VOBA-406669 format. One record per residue: residue in three letters; x, y, z negated of N, C-alpha, C in turn. Coordinates in steps of 0.2 Angstrom, whole numbers, plus 2048, in hexadecimal, padded with zeros to 3 digits. Layout:
% VOBA-406669
AlaXYZXYZXYZ
...
This chain:
% VOBA-406669
Unk95297F44094F97C446952975447
Unk94D97044994F96944A95496944F
Unk95996444F95E96245495A96045A
Unk95E96146095B95F46695A958466
Unk95495646995294F46A94F94C463
Unk94F94F45E94C94D45894494D458
Unk94295345B93B95345D93A950464
Unk93694B46493594646A93094946F
Unk93194847592C94947A92994247B
Unk92394147892093A47891C93947E
Unk91E93548391A93548991992D48B
Unk91492C48F913925491918924497
Unk91A91E49891F91D49E92592149E
Unk92892249892E926497934922495
Unk93A924498940920497944925491
Unk94692248C949925487950922485
Unk95592748495B92548195B92747A
Unk95B92247595B92346E96192246B
Unk96392646696A92646396992845C
Unk96E92545896E92745197592544E
Unk97792744897D92644597C92643E
Unk98192343A98192343398292A430
Unk97F92B42A980931427987933426
Unk98A93942799193B42699593642B
Unk99293443099692F435999929432
Unk99592742C99892142999591B42D
Unk99891542B99790F42F99090C42D
Unk98C90A432986907431986900432
Unk98B8FD43598C8F64369938F4433
Unk9938F042E9998EE42A99C8E742C
Unk9978E342D9988DC42F9948D9435
Unk9968D44379938D143D98B8D043C
Unk98A8CE4359838CD43497E8D3434
Unk9828D943397E8DF43397B8E043A
Unk9808DF43F97D8E04469788DB448
Unk9788D54459738D044796D8D2444
Unk96D8D543E9678D743A9638DC43F
Unk9678E14419648E64459618E444B
Unk9658DF44F9628DD45595C8D8454
Unk95C8D544E9568D144D9508D544B
Unk9518DB44894B8DF4479488E144E
Unk94D8E345394A8E545A9468DF45D
Unk9498D945C9468D345E93F8D245B
Unk93F8D34549388D24519338D6454
Unk9348DC45692F8E045992E8E0460
Unk9338DD4649338DD46B9328D746E
Unk9328D146B9318CB46E92A8CA470
Unk9298C54759228C447891D8C2472
Unk91F8BD46E91B8BB46891C8BF462
Unk9178C145F9178C545991B8C1453
Unk91E8C444F9228C144991E8C2443
Unk91F8BE43E91B8BE4389218BF432
Unk91F8C242C9238C24279228BC423
Unk9268BB41D9258B541991F8B4416
Unk91A8B94169138B841390E8B7419
Unk9118B741F90C8B54259098BB428
Unk90B8C14269098C842890C8C942F
Unk9098CB43490C8CC43B90F8D343B
Unk9158D343D9188DA43E9158DD444
Unk9168E44459148E744B9178E5451
Unk9148E54569168E145C9168E6462
Unk91B8E746691B8EC46B91E8E9472
Unk91D8E34739208E047991D8E347F
Unk9178E447F9138E74859138EF485
Unk9168F24809168F948091D8FC481
Unk9228F94809298FC48092E8F6482
Unk9338F94869388F448893F8F7486
Unk9438F248394A8F448294E8F3488
Unk9518F848B9548F749195C8F6490
Unk95F8F948C9668F848A9678FB483
Unk96D8F948096E8FB4799768FA478
Unk9788FD47397F8FC47197F8FE46A
Unk9828FA4659828FB45E98A8FC45D
Unk98C90245A993903458993903451
Unk99990344E99A903447996908443
Unk99690E44699391444298D918446
Unk98C91544C986918450983913454
Unk97E91445897A91045C977914462
Unk97691046797291346D96D90D46F
Unk96791047196290C47495F90F47A
Unk95E90C47F95A90E48595490A486
Unk94E90E48594890B48594390E48B
Unk93E90A48C93890C49193290B48C
Unk92F91148B92891148792291148C
Unk91E90C48C91890C49091391048D
Unk91291048690D91348291091847E
Unk90D91E47D90F92347990F921472
Unk91492346E91492146791791B465
Unk91991646A91C910469923911466
Unk92791546992E91646892E918460
Unk92A91D45E92A91F457929919452
Unk92491545492290F45092890A44F
Unk92B909455930904455936907451
Unk93890D45393E90F44F93D910448
Unk93791244693591243E93690B43B
Unk93390643E9348FF43C93B8FD43B
Unk93F8FE4419468FB44194A8FF43C
Unk94A90643C94F90A43894D909431
Unk94790942F945908428947901425
Unk9458FC4299478F542794F8F4427
Unk9528F742C95A8F642B95D8FA426
Unk95A90042495D90441F95C900418
Unk9568FD4179558FA4119598F4410
Unk95A8F041695F8EA4169668EC414
Unk9688F241796F8F44169708F640F
Unk96C8FA40C96C8FD40696C8F7401
Unk9688F24029678ED3FD96E8E83FD
Unk9708E74049768E340597C8E6402
Unk97D8EC4039838EF4009828F43FA
Unk97D8F33F797B8F63F097D8FD3F0
Unk9799013F597A9083F697390B3F6
Unk9739123F596C9153F596D91B3FA
Unk96791E3FC967924400966922407
Unk96692740B96592641396B923416
Unk96A91E41A96F91B41E97191F424
Unk96C92242896D92542E96D92D42D
Unk97193043297293743196B93B431
Unk96793943596093D43695B938439
Unk95693B43A95193743F955936445
Unk95393044895692F44F955934454
Unk95993545995893945E956936464
Unk95293946995093546F94F93A474
Unk95393947A95393D47F94F93A485
Unk94A93E48794693B48D94A93C493
Unk94A93649794D93649D9499364A3
Unk94993B4A794493C4AD94893B4B4
Unk94E93A4B49529394BB9549324BB
Unk95392F4C19559284C295D9274C1
Unk96192C4C496892C4C496A92C4BD
Unk9679314B99699314B296892B4AF
Unk9629284B09619214AD96691C4AE
Unk96991C4B496E9174B69749194B2
Unk97691F4B197C9214AE97C9214A6
Unk9769224A497592149C97691A49A
Unk97491549E97590E49D97D90D49D
Unk9809104A198790F4A298B91249C
Unk98991849A98B91B49498B91748E
Unk98591448D98391048798890A487
Unk98990748D98D90148D99590248D
Unk99790848E99E90A48E9A090D487
Unk99B90D48299D90F47C9A390C479
Unk9A39054799A99014769AF90247B
Unk9B59024789BB90347C9BC8FC480
Unk9BA8F647D9BA8F04809B38EE482
Unk9B08F24869A98F14889A88EA48B
Unk9AD8E748F9AB8E14929AA8DB48E
Unk9AD8DB4889AD8D64839A98D847D
Unk9A68DE47D9A28E047799C8DC475
Unk99B8DA46F9968D546D98F8D846C
Unk98F8DF46B9898E24689868E746D
Unk9868E54749838EA47997F8E547D
Unk97B8E84829778E548697A8E348D
Unk9818E548E9848E44949838DC496
Unk9848D74929838D049497C8CF497
Unk9778D24959718D14989708D449F
Unk9748DA4A09748DD4A69788D84AB
Unk97D8D54A99818D14AD97F8C94AE
Unk9798C84AA9768C14AB9798BC4A6
Unk97E8BE4A29818B949D97D8B8497
Unk9788BC4959738BB49096C8BC493
Unk9678B948F9618BB49195C8BA48B
Unk9588BF48A9538BF48494D8C3486
Unk9478C14849418C44859408CB483
Unk9448CD47D9448D347A9498D847D
Unk94D8D64819528DB4859508DA48C
Unk94D8E048F94A8E049694E8E549A
Unk9538E449D9578E94A19558EA4A8
Unk9508E64AA94E8E74B194D8EE4B4
Unk94A8F24B09498F94B394F8FD4B5
Unk9548FB4B295B8FE4B495F8F94B8
Unk95F8F34B69638EE4BA9618ED4C1
Unk95A8EE4C29588ED4C99598F34CE
Unk95C8F84CB95E8FE4CF9648FC4D3
Unk9678F74D196E8F54D496C8EE4D8
Unk9708EE4DE96F8E84E29718E14DF
Unk9758E14DA9778DB4D797A8DC4D0
Unk97C8D74CC97F8D84C69868DA4C7
Unk9898D74CC9908D94CE9908E14D0
Unk98B8E34D398B8EA4D598A8EF4CE
Unk9878EC4C99868F04C398D8F04BF
Unk9908EA4BF9978EA4BC99C8EF4C0
Unk99C8EF4C69A08F44CA99E8FB4C8
Unk9988FC4C79969034C59999054BE
Unk9999004BA99C9014B39A39024B4
Unk9A78FF4B89AE8FF4B99B09064BD
Unk9AB9084C09AD90E4C59AB9154C1
Unk9AB9154BB9A991B4B79AD9214B8
Unk9B49204BA9B89254BA9B692A4C0
Unk9B39274C59B092B4CB9AA92F4C9
Unk9A792E4C39A19314C19A29354BB
Unk9A89384BA9A993B4B39A59414B2
Unk9A39444B899E94A4B79989484B4
Unk9959424B698F9404B398F93E4AC
Unk99593B4AA9969394A399793F49F
Unk99A9444A299A94B49E99394E49D
Unk98F94D4A298894F4A198594C49B
Unk98694549B98394149698694348F
Unk98C94548E98F94748898C94E486
Unk98B95248B987958489980957486
Unk97D95248997695148797694E480
Unk97C94B47E97D94947798094E472
Unk981954474985959471983959469
Unk97D95846897B95946197B95245D
Unk97E94D46097E94645D984946459
């Protein structure tokens, strides 16, 4: 029987928490450039303008079909929060990103075989409160979350801006950037919700 959330509920107008980790919990990011390559793959597919390969062939382009709301890349796993406007877009995006990154990683580090534990998992989020808390759960993954270089928190706080990271659907649920930061810092008061999130990821 497939693990929970491996079989996707593919709906229009759906919010999804996507997560994956290295096979046998091994590292999937070894150096700073590895994080940059993965983020550039997201940028390739989610920028306003379509990107081309070195032969001039246009890569698939999903800017008007899917929004990346938040993310966090950890050494052996990753989290993405996306909004899918058109069914099937999440599958196409994840296929392109994970396949390309696995090829890059295997070539760079002279290895063979699968890089990730399984197909990515995606949890459909239907409750606004849960949507708020999953963004916090993602951003709190690193112990030093305030200074962590590979999460979308700086985009939520207005310190960075990019067309391919579009946090507004979550950030606009808060009165201000300072309000979202307080929400991050106040997580102890919401331990029950965080435990619910962990149960949702029980098979992760």
